[in-house]
C-alpha positions, 0 to 999 in steps of 0.5 A: 126225470129226463125226457127227450120228445121228438128233439131235432137240432141242426147246426147249419147243414149238419144234423146233430140230432134227428127226431130223438126220443127217450126217457131216463128215470130218477135214480137211473145210471144211463150210458149215452154211447155212439161214435164222435159226432153222434149227438152225445154232447148236444143232448148233454148241452140241451139238458143244461139249457145251453142249446135249444132244440129246432123242434121237439121238447126236453123235460127235466122233472116234468117241466119243459125246459125249452120254455123256461125264461132265461132268468130261471136257467141258473136255477135249473143248472144248480140241480146238475153236476158236470164232470168233464173229460179234460177236468177243467180244474183251476191250476192256481187254486188248491183241491179244496179251493177248486171244490169251493168255487162250485159253492161260490157260483151257486150261492151257498152260504160261506159257513157251509163250505168247509163241511160240505168240501170235507164231506165230498173230498172224503167221498172221492178219496181225496181228503189227504190231497185237499191242500195240494195243487192240481200240478201235484195230482195224477190224471185220476185224481184230477178227475176225482176233483172234478167229480167232487166239484160236481157233487158239492152243490148236492145236485139231483143229476150228474152229467159225465162227458167222457170222464174216463177219456183221458185215463188208463183202464185201471184209473178209468175203472176206479172212476166208474166205481166212484160213479157207481157208488154215487148212483147207489146213494140216489143220484141220477147219472148220465154218462157220455162215452164210447168206452165199450170196455166200461159199458160191457163191464156194467149192467146199466142201460145204454142210449145208443146214438148214430148220426144223430138218431137213437 
């Protein structure tokens, strides 16, 4: 599903990626690991087409996304759900309204919103929190809102960028269980993390980065 072929990227004198190659099959759960500055976030941003490589190719569903036209980038991103370390929820909107934002941005018909939002909030265990505001939620609940928002557009791929970085061990383990459940339902998941405890407790493959190399 995702394939990097001899990808390099520099920012001025800083080499973010150096001749990186790897492949992730549809339905896989793969960790991107390595210390800060190793290139994990650069890889995620390339999949989102936020960055273009200096050289090499990036494939999504066998299409070289480095070659797609700018007007087609939003269509690519509709296939991808994103979960951030810092949640990125809107404080002035309720849980349900935060999830609805993703549907509005991707142009889903409004008559579908309620059904979709109800479904994902049930999946992440937040049905009873639908009308609360972010200030009324715990860190783990905020991350579940972020996950619900990523899922509501029914993406083919979930990118999770340090989703447990701000959470205690028990809460992080709960988020991992949820991601495992979503993966078993057929979603491909790429999770960037340096949380070795979570990686060791999991049986999933890791792509380890060090100084921009696999």
